[in-house]
C-alpha positions in Angstrom: 109.9 54.0 85.1 111.6 54.5 88.4 110.8 56.2 91.7 111.1 60.0 91.6 112.7 62.0 94.3 110.7 64.7 96.0 112.4 68.0 96.2 111.4 71.7 95.9 111.2 73.3 92.5 114.5 74.9 91.6 116.6 72.5 93.6 116.7 69.5 91.3 119.9 67.9 90.1 120.2 68.1 86.3 122.1 66.1 83.7 122.7 69.4 81.9 125.7 70.8 83.7 127.1 74.3 83.2 129.9 72.7 81.3 127.5 71.0 78.9 125.3 74.1 78.6 128.3 76.2 77.6 129.4 73.6 75.0 126.9 74.2 72.2 128.4 75.0 68.8 127.5 78.3 67.2 127.0 77.6 63.4 126.5 80.4 61.0 127.3 82.0 57.6 126.9 79.0 55.2 128.4 79.0 51.7 128.3 76.5 48.9 131.2 76.2 46.4 130.7 73.4 43.9 130.3 70.2 45.9 131.7 71.7 49.1 129.8 73.3 52.0 131.5 75.9 54.2 130.4 77.6 57.4 131.7 79.6 60.4 131.9 77.9 63.8 132.6 79.2 67.3 135.2 77.1 69.2 135.3 76.9 73.1 138.3 79.3 73.3 136.1 82.1 71.7 137.8 81.7 68.3 135.8 81.4 65.0 137.0 78.9 62.4 135.9 78.3 58.9 134.9 74.7 58.3 134.4 72.7 55.1 132.4 69.6 54.4 133.2 67.4 51.4 130.6 65.5 49.4 131.8 62.3 51.1 130.9 63.7 54.5 134.4 64.5 55.8 134.7 67.8 57.7 137.9 69.9 57.8 138.9 73.0 59.6 140.0 75.3 56.8 140.8 78.5 58.7 142.7 77.4 61.8 144.4 79.0 64.7 146.0 81.4 65.2 143.5 83.0 62.8 140.1 84.0 64.1 137.4 84.5 61.3 135.5 87.4 62.7 134.8 90.9 61.4 133.9 93.9 63.5 132.0 95.9 60.9 129.0 97.5 62.8 130.6 95.8 65.8 128.2 92.9 65.4 129.9 91.6 62.3 128.6 88.9 60.0 129.5 88.4 56.3 132.9 87.2 57.5 134.0 85.3 54.4 133.4 84.5 50.8 134.6 81.4 48.9 135.3 80.8 45.2 137.0 77.8 43.5 138.2 76.4 46.8 139.8 79.7 48.0 138.4 81.3 51.2 138.6 85.1 51.6 138.0 86.0 55.3 138.4 88.8 57.8 140.8 88.1 60.7 139.7 89.3 64.1 143.0 90.5 65.6 144.0 92.9 62.8 140.7 93.1 60.8 142.6 92.5 57.6 141.3 90.4 54.7 143.2 87.1 54.0 143.1 84.6 51.3 143.3 80.9 52.2 144.1 79.0 49.0 144.0 75.2 48.9 147.2 73.8 50.5 148.6 77.2 51.5 148.7 79.2 54.7 146.5 82.4 54.7 148.1 85.5 53.1 146.8 89.1 53.6 145.2 90.9 50.7 144.8 94.2 52.6 147.6 96.1 54.3 147.8 97.0 58.0 145.4 99.8 58.5 142.5 100.8 60.8 140.0 99.3 58.3 137.3 96.6 58.6 135.8 94.6 55.8 132.6 92.5 55.5 129.9 91.1 53.3 132.0 90.4 50.3 131.2 88.9 46.9 133.8 87.6 44.4 133.9 89.3 41.0 135.7 86.5 39.0 135.8 88.5 35.8 137.7 91.3 37.3 139.7 89.3 39.9 138.4 91.2 42.9 136.3 91.2 46.0 133.5 93.7 46.4 132.6 94.4 50.0 131.8 96.8 52.8 134.8 98.8 54.1 134.6 100.5 57.5 137.3 103.1 57.7 138.5 103.9 61.3 141.5 106.0 60.3 139.8 109.3 60.8 140.3 109.9 64.5 138.8 111.7 66.2 135.5 111.1 64.5 133.2 108.3 63.4 134.2 105.5 61.0 133.2 106.0 57.3 131.4 103.2 55.6 131.7 102.6 51.8 131.5 99.9 49.2 134.9 99.1 47.8 136.7 96.7 45.4 139.7 94.7 46.7 142.2 93.1 44.4 142.7 89.4 45.0 146.4 89.6 44.0 147.9 92.6 45.7 147.5 94.4 49.0 145.2 97.4 48.8 142.7 99.1 51.1 140.4 99.1 48.1 139.0 101.4 45.5 135.7 103.1 46.5 132.7 102.2 44.4 129.9 103.8 46.4 130.1 106.4 49.2 128.2 109.2 50.8 125.6 107.4 53.0 125.9 106.3 56.6 125.8 102.6 56.0 125.9 100.0 53.2 125.4 96.2 53.0 124.7 93.3 50.7 126.7 94.1 47.6 125.5 91.4 45.1 126.9 90.9 41.6 124.7 89.8 38.8 125.6 86.4 37.3 126.7 88.0 34.0 128.9 90.5 35.9 127.2 93.5 34.3 125.3 95.0 37.4 125.9 95.4 41.1 123.0 95.7 43.6 123.4 96.9 47.2 121.5 98.3 50.2 122.1 101.6 51.9 120.5 103.6 54.7 121.0 106.7 56.8 120.5 107.5 60.4 118.3 107.8 62.4 116.9 104.8 60.5 118.1 101.3 61.3 118.0 98.9 58.3 114.7 97.4 59.6 113.2 100.9 59.6 114.0 102.0 56.1 116.7 101.1 53.6 117.1 101.6 49.8 117.9 99.1 47.2 120.2 100.4 44.4 121.5 98.9 41.2 124.3 100.2 39.0 125.9 99.1 35.8 129.6 98.0 35.8 131.8 99.2 33.0 134.8 97.3 31.6 137.2 98.7 34.3 134.8 97.8 37.1 133.5 101.2 38.1 129.8 101.9 38.5 127.7 104.0 36.1 124.0 104.8 35.7 123.0 103.8 39.2 119.3 103.9 40.2 117.2 103.3 43.2 115.0 100.3 42.7 113.0 100.2 45.9 112.9 101.2 49.6 113.0 104.5 51.4 112.6 106.1 54.8 109.7 103.9 55.8 110.3 100.7 53.7 112.8 98.1 54.8 114.6 96.1 52.2 116.6 93.0 52.9 118.7 90.5 50.9 119.0 91.5 47.3 119.6 88.4 45.3 120.0 87.8 41.5 118.4 84.8 39.8 120.6 82.8 37.4 119.1 84.8 34.6 120.1 88.1 36.3 116.6 89.1 37.5 116.9 90.9 40.9 114.9 89.7 43.8 114.6 91.1 47.4 112.4 91.2 50.4 110.4 94.3 51.4 107.9 95.2 54.1 105.9 97.6 51.9 102.8 95.5 52.8 103.6 95.4 56.5 105.6 92.1 56.3 109.0 91.2 54.8 107.7 89.5 51.6 109.5 88.5 48.5 109.5 90.6 45.3 111.3 90.8 42.0 112.4 93.6 39.7 111.8 92.7 36.1 111.7 95.1 33.2 111.8 98.1 35.6 108.6 96.8 37.4 108.4 95.4 40.9 106.3 92.2 41.2 105.3 90.4 44.4 106.4 86.8 44.5 104.4 85.9 47.5 101.9 88.0 49.5 101.3 86.5 53.0 101.2 87.7 56.6 104.6 86.2 57.2 108.3 87.2 57.3 110.8 86.1 54.6 113.6 87.9 56.5 115.3 88.8 59.7 116.6 92.1 61.0 120.1 93.0 59.9 121.8 93.0 63.3 124.5 90.9 61.6 125.5 90.9 57.9 125.4 88.0 55.5 121.9 86.8 56.4 120.0 84.8 53.8 116.4 83.6 53.9 116.1 82.5 50.2 118.3 81.2 47.4 118.0 80.1 43.8 118.3 76.4 42.9 117.6 77.4 39.3 115.9 80.2 37.3 112.5 78.5 38.1 112.9 77.5 41.7 113.6 79.4 44.9 114.1 77.6 48.2 113.1 79.9 51.1 112.4 80.2 54.8 109.5 82.2 56.2 108.0 82.6 59.7 104.4 83.0 60.9 103.5 83.4 64.5 107.0 82.3 65.7 107.2 79.2 63.6 109.4 78.8 60.6 108.7 76.9 57.4 111.0 75.7 54.6 109.3 76.1 51.2 109.9 76.2 47.5 108.6 79.0 45.2 107.9 78.3 41.6 109.0 81.5 39.9 106.8 81.0 36.8 103.5 80.9 38.6 104.7 82.4 41.9 103.2 79.6 44.0 104.5 78.7 47.5 105.0 75.0 48.3 105.8 74.3 52.0 108.3 71.5 52.6 108.9 71.2 56.3 108.2 73.2 59.5 111.1 74.1 61.8 111.3 76.3 64.9 114.0 78.3 63.3 115.7 78.6 59.9 118.6 80.7 58.7 121.5 81.0 56.2 119.7 79.4 53.3 122.0 78.7 50.4 121.5 76.7 47.1 123.2 75.4 44.0 121.7 73.3 41.2 120.0 70.3 42.7 120.6 70.9 46.4 120.4 73.5 49.2 121.8 73.9 52.7 120.7 75.9 55.8 120.9 76.0 59.6 117.7 74.7 61.2 116.5 73.8 64.7 113.4 72.2 66.3 111.8 72.1 69.7 113.7 68.9 70.6 116.9 69.3 68.6 119.4 72.2 68.6 120.5 74.0 65.5 122.2 71.8 62.9 123.2 72.1 59.3 120.7 70.5 57.0 121.0 69.6 53.3 118.0 69.3 51.0 118.1 67.2 47.8 115.7 68.6 45.2 115.5 65.3 43.2 114.5 63.1 46.2 113.1 65.9 48.5 115.3 64.3 51.2 116.2 66.5 54.2 119.4 65.3 55.8 121.2 66.7 58.9 124.9 66.8 58.1 126.5 68.6 61.1 125.1 68.8 64.7 125.5 71.6 67.2 127.2 69.3 69.8 128.2 65.8 70.8 125.6 65.2 73.4 122.2 63.5 73.7 119.5 64.5 76.2 116.8 62.0 76.7 113.3 63.3 75.9 112.0 62.9 79.5 114.4 65.6 80.5 113.4 68.0 77.7 110.8 70.7 78.3 109.1 71.6 75.0 107.6 75.2 74.8 104.0 76.2 74.5 103.3 79.3 72.5 101.2 81.7 74.6 99.4 84.9 73.7 98.7 87.0 76.7 96.9 90.3 77.4 99.1 93.4 78.0 98.8 97.1 78.2 96.6 99.3 76.0 94.2 96.5 75.2 96.9 94.6 73.2 98.3 91.1 73.3 101.9 89.9 73.1 103.6 86.6 72.7 106.0 84.3 74.4 107.2 80.7 74.8 106.4 79.0 78.1 108.5 76.1 79.3 107.4 74.0 82.3 109.9 72.4 84.7 110.8 68.9 83.6 113.1 66.2 85.0 112.2 62.5 85.1 114.1 62.0 88.3 112.1 64.6 90.4 108.7 65.7 91.5 107.8 68.7 93.6 106.1 68.6 97.0 102.2 68.7 96.7 100.7 72.1 95.9 104.0 73.8 95.3 104.3 76.0 92.2 107.6 76.5 90.4 109.6 79.8 90.3 109.5 81.5 87.0 112.4 83.0 85.0 111.3 85.6 82.5 113.9 85.7 79.6 114.2 88.9 77.6 115.9 88.8 74.2 118.3 91.5 73.0 118.0 94.0 70.1 115.4 95.1 71.2 114.4 94.6 67.5 115.1 90.9 67.5 113.1 87.8 68.4 113.3 84.6 70.4 112.4 81.2 68.8 111.4 77.8 70.2 114.5 75.9 69.1 116.0 73.5 71.7 118.5 75.4 73.7 120.6 73.9 76.5 120.7 77.4 78.2 116.9 77.1 78.6 116.9 73.4 79.6 119.6 74.2 82.1 116.9 75.9 84.1 113.9 73.7 83.4 115.7 70.5 84.4 116.4 72.2 87.8 112.8 72.9 88.4 112.4 76.5 87.1 109.7 77.4 84.7 110.8 79.8 81.9 108.9 82.4 79.9 110.8 83.5 76.8 109.0 86.7 75.7 108.6 88.3 72.3 107.6 91.6 73.6 106.2 94.4 71.4 109.0 95.5 69.2 110.1 92.0 68.4 110.5 90.9 64.7 108.5 88.1 63.2 105.0 89.6 63.7 105.0 92.3 61.0 106.0 96.0 61.0 103.2 97.2 63.2 104.2 94.9 66.0 107.8 95.9 65.5 107.0 99.6 65.8 105.0 99.2 69.1 108.3 99.9 70.8 109.1 103.2 69.1 109.0 106.1 71.6 108.1 103.5 74.3 111.4 101.6 75.0 111.5 100.9 78.7 107.7 100.9 78.9 106.2 98.5 76.3 108.9 95.8 76.7 108.8 96.0 80.5 105.0 95.9 80.6 105.0 92.8 78.3 107.5 91.0 80.5 105.5 91.8 83.7 102.1 91.0 82.1 103.4 87.7 80.7 104.6 86.7 84.1 101.3 87.8 85.8 99.3 86.0 83.2 101.0 82.7 84.2 100.5 83.5 87.9 96.8 84.1 87.2 96.5 80.7 85.5 98.1 79.0 88.6 101.1 77.8 86.6 103.9 79.6 88.5 104.6 81.0 92.0 103.8 84.7 92.0 106.2 85.2 95.0 109.1 83.7 93.1 109.4 85.6 89.8 112.8 86.3 88.3 113.9 88.1 85.2 117.1 87.9 83.1 118.1 89.6 79.8 121.1 90.4 77.6 122.0 93.7 76.0 118.7 95.5 75.3 117.1 92.7 77.3 119.5 93.6 80.1 118.2 97.2 80.0 114.6 95.8 80.2 115.6 93.7 83.1 117.1 96.7 85.0 113.9 98.7 84.3 111.7 95.9 85.5 113.7 95.6 88.7 113.8 99.4 89.2 110.3 100.6 88.2 108.1 97.5 89.0 107.6 95.7 92.2 106.9 92.3 90.7 110.2 90.3 90.6 112.3 88.8 93.5 115.5 89.6 91.5 117.1 89.3 88.2 120.3 89.2 86.1 121.4 91.9 83.6 124.0 90.7 81.1 125.8 93.8 79.7 122.6 95.9 80.0 122.2 99.6 79.7 121.6 101.5 83.0 121.8 105.1 81.7 120.2 105.9 78.3 121.7 109.4 78.1 125.3 108.1 78.6 124.8 105.2 76.3 123.5 107.5 73.6 126.8 109.4 73.8 129.2 106.5 74.0 127.9 103.7 71.9 129.1 102.8 68.4 128.1 104.3 65.1 125.6 101.6 64.0 123.3 102.3 67.0 124.4 105.9 67.6 120.9 107.3 66.8 118.8 104.2 67.5 117.4 106.0 70.6 115.8 108.6 68.3 113.4 105.9 67.3 113.2 104.1 70.6 113.0 107.1 73.0 112.8 110.3 70.9 114.9 113.2 69.7 117.8 114.2 72.0 118.2 116.6 73.7 114.5 117.6 73.2 113.4 114.5 75.2 116.3 114.5 77.6 113.8 114.3 80.5 112.4 111.0 79.1 115.9 109.6 78.7 116.5 110.3 82.4 113.0 109.1 83.5 113.7 105.7 81.8 117.3 105.2 83.1 117.5 102.8 86.0 120.7 104.4 87.2 118.9 107.6 88.1 116.3 105.8 90.2 118.3 103.2 92.2 116.3 104.4 95.3 113.3 102.6 93.6 115.2 99.2 93.6 113.6 96.8 96.0 115.3 93.5 95.1 118.8 92.1 94.4 120.4 92.5 91.0 123.1 90.5 89.4 125.2 92.3 86.8 127.5 90.6 84.3 129.6 92.4 81.8 132.6 92.0 79.4 135.5 94.4 79.9 136.0 94.9 76.1 132.4 95.7 75.2 132.2 98.5 72.6 128.4 98.3 72.1 127.4 98.8 75.7 130.6 99.9 77.5 131.2 98.2 80.9 130.8 101.6 82.5 127.0 101.0 82.3 127.3 98.2 84.8 130.1 99.8 86.9 128.0 102.9 87.4 125.0 100.8 88.5 127.2 98.9 90.9 128.5 102.1 92.4 125.0 103.6 92.8 123.7 100.4 94.4 126.6 100.2 96.8 126.2 103.8 97.9 122.6 103.0 98.8 123.6 99.8 100.6 121.3 97.9 98.2 121.7 94.2 97.4 123.7 93.3 94.3 126.4 91.0 92.8 128.7 91.9 90.0 131.0 89.8 87.8 133.3 91.3 85.1 134.7 89.1 82.3 138.1 90.0 81.0 138.6 89.9 77.2 134.9 89.5 76.5 133.0 91.9 74.2 129.3 92.3 73.6 128.1 88.7 74.1 130.2 86.1 75.8 132.1 83.7 73.5 134.6 81.8 75.6 133.2 78.6 77.1 134.8 79.2 80.5 133.1 82.5 80.8 129.7 81.2 79.6 130.0 78.5 82.2 131.0 80.8 85.0 128.1 83.2 84.2 125.6 80.4 84.3 127.0 79.2 87.6 126.9 82.7 89.1 123.3 83.1 88.0 122.2 79.8 89.5 124.0 80.6 92.8 122.4 84.0 92.8 118.8 82.7 92.3 119.4 79.8 94.8 120.5 82.4 97.4 117.5 84.6 96.8 115.0 81.8 97.0 116.7 80.0 99.9 117.3 76.9 97.8 120.0 74.3 98.5 123.0 74.3 96.0 122.7 71.1 94.0 125.8 71.7 91.7 129.5 72.0 92.5 128.9 75.8 92.3 130.5 78.2 94.7 128.1 80.6 96.5 128.1 84.1 95.0 128.6 87.1 97.3 125.6 89.3 97.2 126.5 92.7 98.8 124.4 93.8 101.7 122.5 90.5 101.7 121.9 88.5 104.9 123.3 85.0 104.5 120.9 82.1 104.2 121.5 78.8 106.0 121.4 75.7 103.8 121.3 72.1 104.5 
């Protein structure tokens, strides 16, 4: 123990610098190939590499610079690579071509130069090909065309079309005996979590599909992750009972594997997700969530019994081979890491951490799950983090400022995994409320559909009511409420700062300011998402305008920080630039930072760091707090300067 310094909340010096907070590794897309484990990892320069871990624990970067393993299918990507017999087949960011990285050789292209994108592939060894999604951008003007194609592994080809005609496809999965192909498909205005269909087709000797049939799914049933057992029995998740539960298709009949009020899946914002895998014909290792907490479990396929193994705050990318499994997992006190599970010993072993750092526990704020009352007599959920720093205490009777964090999607969810981007604030004396507003996943279909027709209302109300709930409990300062959000969360932030008089200020990361304009300019994947979230256009054009912060900047009563990437194709930078122009014309208070070469979501360490520093300087200026970091003040237009000591 040592004497603590007394200083106002929000002004504490923290061991978590912006440089450290921007250094966390992003680990995703695991694959097992014999005794080797592969994954995709984001490097500080914004490049994605493919990594490999050998059975002896050594780690090698397999796909190295100048290659960048990232696909732009659906713009969000995912399903970047497949691996078989030591060869990695991956999409390269700069040209979106598919490459083969064979052992000991440099990568060579297996698709020609063309405006094509590829993702979510599976290797067909018998026919020496890759079956994957192809997104054709050659038809200009006009939207890209999505199909399922087969790509030869030995000659450059754009691929032969196997399935076509619908708006979107995902998850082509080949049966172990090579006789059948399963896939998912959906059409607008549905998103995959609204309704998707699971199809199966027979493959003939030359590899073409015959006798295809729909197995499950439809306009109001969401299917995720088709997966074949070693004995070629098809399994998948469906929300036909209101929750993404696990089912199997056997002898033309669908059987539930586990019927619980929990989710065995996540929304397909990115491709290549996996929440369950087969260790053998009789054992499935899986991840499921209930009330924001994830559990690793084993399902006995004979008696369909669920046996929990260990609780985590988050689980993803579950993969398995005979005798072992691997996945990405996180807890409240440890960031995401790759964990291996040994079926023989039941040992869980972390094998690759998210960063080379160690934060002592007396600096770490652990979240409390809260359920709070909100509009229409309902309740919503969030994670509340108290300020924590062993070196400081606040003056008597002072309450901390609160930062409300709003996740993107909006059909997504926040989890309670240790995150330096959260601890960056709590160690400085800010409280944080990370909200799973109505519309978030992880709470069943009914909760997810609360947002439909009510985007910009339900999400905003939940963020406001969550903050006021904590104010009413005397846990935070009601005069120092802040809000921040990314993408759809940025839109919610702008709505809260425009239509509500609750917050002192906030930060919008690549948020939407004009729904009507966004509806006309966004990419194909989300081009009709607003039909669900707002309503039919132009029939409900009035509502689109009523919920667009850009139209009502005269309602803005507090400063706004806007941050945006210049290359954003999902929410074009014009959404922030128009807001900046409108705020400037009204002599309102704002700050704006544009990030060159960043897309939707910042990936370069230098830009993540700069954004955090700008946000901290912005909040410090608003609340009249002294700068405690080597952070330059940010210029807030039309804001009277504050003297600091």
